[in-house]
C-alpha positions in Angstrom: 38.4 69.5 56.9 37.6 66.4 54.8 35.3 68.5 52.5 38.4 70.8 52.1 40.4 68.1 51.5 38.0 66.5 48.9 37.9 69.6 46.9 41.9 69.9 47.2 42.2 65.9 45.7 39.5 66.7 42.9 41.6 70.0 42.1 44.7 67.6 41.8 42.6 65.5 39.6 41.7 68.0 37.5 44.9 68.8 36.5 46.1 65.3 35.8 46.9 64.3 32.0 44.3 64.8 29.6 43.1 61.5 27.7 44.9 60.2 24.3 41.1 61.3 22.6 41.2 64.5 23.7 44.6 65.4 23.4 44.3 64.0 19.7 41.2 67.4 19.1 42.7 69.8 21.2 44.3 72.6 19.7 46.9 75.2 21.4 47.6 78.7 20.0 49.9 81.1 21.1 49.0 84.6 21.0 49.8 85.2 17.3 48.1 82.2 16.2 44.8 83.8 18.0 45.2 87.0 16.2 45.6 85.7 13.0 42.4 83.7 13.4 40.6 86.2 15.0 39.9 83.5 17.8 36.5 85.0 19.3 34.6 83.1 22.4 31.3 83.1 24.1 29.4 81.2 26.9 26.7 78.9 25.8 23.9 79.6 27.7 20.2 79.1 28.8 17.8 81.9 27.3 14.6 82.4 25.6 14.7 80.0 22.1 12.7 81.5 19.3 11.2 79.3 16.9 11.0 81.0 13.4 10.1 80.2 9.6 12.4 81.7 7.1 12.2 83.5 3.9 13.5 85.6 1.0 11.7 88.6 -0.5 12.8 92.0 -1.4 12.5 95.8 -0.9 9.4 97.5 -2.1 7.8 100.7 -2.4 5.1 101.4 0.2 1.4 101.7 -1.4 0.4 105.4 -1.5 4.6 106.8 -1.8 4.6 106.5 -5.3 4.0 110.0 -7.1 3.6 110.5 -10.9 3.9 114.4 -12.3 1.6 115.5 -15.0 -0.1 118.3 -16.7 -3.6 119.1 -17.0 -3.0 120.4 -20.3 -1.4 119.9 -23.4 2.1 121.5 -24.4 5.7 121.8 -25.0 8.5 121.1 -22.6 10.7 124.3 -21.5 12.6 122.9 -18.9 13.5 120.0 -16.9 14.6 120.8 -13.0 14.2 117.3 -11.7 17.0 115.1 -12.1 17.1 111.4 -12.6 18.0 109.8 -8.5 18.0 113.3 -6.7 16.1 113.9 -4.0 13.6 116.6 -4.4 11.0 118.8 -2.0 7.2 118.7 -1.7 6.2 122.1 -3.7 9.7 122.3 -5.3 9.6 122.8 -9.4 9.9 119.5 -11.3 9.4 121.4 -14.6 8.1 124.3 -16.9 6.2 123.7 -19.6 4.3 126.3 -22.2 0.6 125.5 -23.2 -0.7 125.2 -26.6 -3.0 127.8 -25.8 -2.2 131.3 -28.3 -0.5 134.1 -26.5 2.7 135.9 -26.9 4.1 134.0 -25.7 2.4 131.3 -24.8 1.2 130.5 -21.2 3.7 129.2 -19.4 2.9 126.4 -16.5 5.4 125.2 -13.5 4.6 121.5 -12.4 5.7 121.3 -8.6 6.6 117.6 -7.0 3.6 116.5 -4.9 5.9 114.5 -2.5 9.1 114.5 -0.8 11.3 111.7 -2.3 13.8 111.1 -4.8 13.7 111.1 -8.5 13.2 107.7 -10.0 12.0 108.5 -13.2 12.5 111.9 -15.7 10.8 110.2 -19.0 11.0 113.9 -20.6 14.0 116.5 -22.5 13.3 119.9 -23.5 11.4 120.7 -26.1 9.5 117.4 -25.7 5.7 117.9 -27.0 3.2 116.2 -24.1 -0.3 115.3 -23.8 -1.8 115.0 -20.1 -1.9 111.6 -20.3 1.9 111.3 -20.3 3.6 110.4 -17.4 6.6 113.2 -17.0 8.6 112.6 -13.5 8.4 110.1 -11.5 8.7 110.3 -7.9 9.2 107.4 -4.7 8.5 108.3 -1.3 11.2 106.2 0.6 10.8 107.6 4.2 8.7 104.1 4.8 9.0 100.8 2.7 7.4 97.8 2.5 9.7 94.3 3.2 8.1 91.7 1.1 8.9 88.2 1.8 7.7 85.4 0.0 6.5 82.7 2.6 6.2 78.8 1.2 2.6 77.9 1.3 2.7 75.0 3.8 4.4 77.6 6.4 1.9 80.6 5.9 -0.3 79.2 9.0 2.8 79.3 11.2 2.9 83.3 10.4 0.3 84.6 12.5 -1.1 88.1 12.9 1.2 90.5 15.1 3.8 88.0 14.3 7.5 90.0 14.5 10.7 89.2 12.0 14.2 89.9 12.1 14.9 91.3 8.4 18.3 91.6 6.5 19.4 93.5 3.6 22.3 92.2 1.7 22.9 95.3 0.1 23.5 97.1 3.4 26.3 94.5 4.7 23.7 92.1 6.5 22.1 95.0 8.7 19.0 94.0 11.1 15.7 95.3 10.7 13.0 94.5 13.4 9.7 95.0 12.3 5.8 93.8 12.6 4.1 92.2 10.3 1.6 94.3 8.3 -0.6 92.0 6.4 -0.9 88.8 4.4 -1.6 88.3 0.8 -4.7 87.1 -0.6 -3.5 85.5 -3.3 -0.7 83.0 -3.6 1.9 83.0 -6.2 0.4 79.8 -8.3 4.4 79.3 -10.0 6.4 80.1 -6.7 3.8 78.1 -4.6 4.4 81.4 -1.9 2.4 84.1 -0.3 3.1 87.3 0.3 3.8 88.4 3.9 4.8 92.6 4.3 6.6 94.5 6.8 6.9 98.3 7.2 10.1 99.4 7.3 11.3 103.1 8.8 14.1 104.3 6.1 14.8 107.7 7.0 18.0 107.9 5.3 17.2 106.0 2.3 19.6 103.5 2.5 17.0 100.7 1.5 16.4 101.0 -2.3 13.3 98.8 -4.1 14.2 95.5 -5.4 16.9 95.2 -3.0 17.0 91.4 -1.6 16.2 90.5 2.0 16.2 87.5 3.8 13.5 86.9 6.5 13.4 85.4 9.7 9.8 85.2 11.2 9.3 84.6 14.7 6.2 81.6 15.0 7.3 80.7 18.5 9.5 81.0 21.6 10.5 78.6 23.7 12.3 79.4 27.5 15.4 77.6 29.5 16.9 76.6 26.2 20.7 76.2 26.1 21.5 77.1 23.0 25.1 79.2 21.1 25.7 81.4 18.2 25.4 79.5 14.7 28.4 80.5 13.9 30.3 78.4 16.3 28.5 74.9 14.7 30.9 73.0 12.8 30.4 70.1 10.6 27.9 68.3 8.4 24.4 67.7 9.6 25.5 63.7 10.9 28.6 65.0 12.4 28.3 68.1 14.8 31.0 69.5 16.7 32.1 72.7 18.5 35.5 74.1 19.6 35.0 74.8 23.5 37.8 76.7 25.2 40.0 74.4 27.4 38.6 73.5 31.0 42.4 74.1 32.4 42.7 77.7 32.9 46.8 77.6 32.9 45.9 76.3 29.4 46.3 79.6 27.7 45.2 79.3 24.0 44.0 75.7 24.3 41.0 74.6 22.6 38.7 71.2 22.3 36.7 69.9 19.1 33.7 68.6 21.1 30.8 66.7 19.6 27.5 68.1 19.7 23.8 67.3 19.1 21.4 69.9 18.0 18.1 70.7 18.2 16.0 73.4 16.6 17.7 76.3 14.7 16.7 80.1 13.6 18.4 82.8 11.9 21.3 83.4 15.4 20.8 80.4 17.4 21.0 76.7 17.5 19.7 74.7 20.2 22.3 72.2 22.0 20.6 69.4 23.4 23.6 67.0 24.1 27.7 67.8 24.6 27.9 71.0 26.5 26.8 72.5 29.7 25.8 76.4 30.6 28.8 78.4 31.3 31.3 77.2 28.8 33.1 79.2 26.5 32.8 78.1 22.7 34.7 79.5 19.9 32.6 81.4 17.2 34.8 83.7 15.0 37.5 81.2 14.2 36.0 78.3 14.4 36.1 77.3 11.1 39.6 77.7 10.8 40.7 75.6 13.4 39.4 72.4 12.2 42.3 73.2 9.5 45.0 75.0 12.3 46.6 70.9 12.9 47.7 70.7 16.7 48.2 74.7 16.5 51.7 77.0 16.9 52.4 75.2 20.5 53.1 71.7 20.9 51.0 69.8 23.8 53.7 68.8 25.5 55.1 72.3 25.8 51.8 73.8 26.9 51.1 70.8 29.5 54.7 71.0 31.0 54.4 75.1 31.2 51.2 75.4 32.5 51.6 72.2 35.4 55.2 72.9 36.0 56.2 69.1 35.5 57.2 66.9 32.4 54.4 65.2 30.2 55.0 62.8 27.6 54.1 64.0 23.6 50.5 62.9 23.8 49.7 65.0 26.8 49.9 62.1 29.5 51.4 62.3 33.1 55.4 61.0 32.6 54.7 57.9 35.1 57.5 56.7 37.6 58.1 53.5 35.3 59.2 56.2 32.6 61.6 57.6 34.5 63.2 54.6 36.0 63.6 53.5 32.5 64.6 56.9 31.2 67.1 56.8 33.9 68.2 53.6 33.2 68.4 54.5 29.3 71.0 57.0 30.4 72.9 55.0 32.6 73.5 52.6 30.1 74.2 54.8 27.3 76.7 57.3 29.5 77.8 55.4 32.0 76.5 58.2 34.1 73.8 58.8 37.0 70.5 59.2 35.7 69.2 62.6 36.0 67.1 63.3 39.5 63.3 64.8 40.1 63.3 68.5 39.9 62.4 70.2 43.0 59.1 70.9 41.6 58.4 67.6 40.4 59.3 65.8 43.9 57.3 68.6 45.7 54.5 67.9 43.8 54.8 64.2 44.2 54.5 64.5 48.0 52.1 67.1 48.1 49.9 64.0 46.0 51.0 61.4 48.2 50.0 63.6 51.4 46.6 64.9 50.1 45.6 61.1 49.5 46.7 59.7 52.5 44.6 62.7 54.8 41.7 61.5 52.3 42.1 58.2 53.4 42.7 58.6 56.8 39.5 61.4 57.4 37.6 58.6 55.8 38.6 55.6 58.0 38.0 57.7 61.0 34.3 59.0 60.2 31.7 56.4 62.0 29.2 54.6 60.1 25.6 55.3 60.1 24.6 51.4 60.4 26.7 51.1 63.1 25.2 50.5 67.1 25.9 52.8 69.2 28.7 51.2 71.7 27.0 49.5 74.9 27.9 50.5 78.6 29.5 47.9 80.3 27.4 45.7 83.1 28.1 45.8 86.6 28.3 43.8 88.8 25.1 42.4 91.1 25.6 42.4 94.5 
């Protein structure tokens, strides 16, 4: 019974007015405001946290996936069937040449594509004389590509064999791929101070093209049970980090409170939170940046609290005290010569309920026997 009373008492306390500091850092949006700012939230949770090395790089043609069409004999180009930037199939005709060997007509030779791929270069036109050393058509097989990261020299030691990486290709709207390290370069780039780390990526649809820029987050370690949130939720500068947390009071719909946090490690997706949040807190991700410029929001704090709790609050979100109510009543009597406004039925019920809960709590605590008190001794009987 007493535990139930305690729960009820503290539940009532939670519904009490927020502090002035919390009120000043709370933004309340109506349904339209939430939609306009595209507000989305996620729960802070304890999970595996990957430690990563960040690097920039590009997409390249995989070794052995480049083919040159050439002629074994000198001659003249009769026709060109290969067209730049189009797909070509293995053994299909790339171009036809006419040999210089005498004949009537001179012998013609059809030169086929040696791989499936895309034509990246056509270096001849019809009627052009050619030699065996000439590269006539170039074909790239892009079904698999090399994603090569330029890793700073001082971080290469952390990139171990078998490491995985999250790779984002910027030209593909940040689409992310996961791959395993294929090799680390044997030489460093002296000017850039980097070493190549290459990853094989499947590219069946040929969406990735050589030269495209990519971002690499190479996983170097993993920790378990780390409280973390998406990086999109983190706001402010390194000296003043904060997030927007959905208000604990479920009755305050659309309320988000600015909360200062301390951060730890950060990777490409998540940031470790060492202070300021607990697991289960709902934090704003999409729209968090916009909230910082939303002022007090589209709903006043007073109106939101009044609607949520069913009784009156001050403009700063604090409860209206009995003294304030009396002062208001006295002011009304002075100005209008009429009786001050009476308490509403809901406010009166709330005051009586809170008083009864507090009284029952005190009675329950007084009736509990103290552990350190000795048990009462039985009365002595008279000796005969």
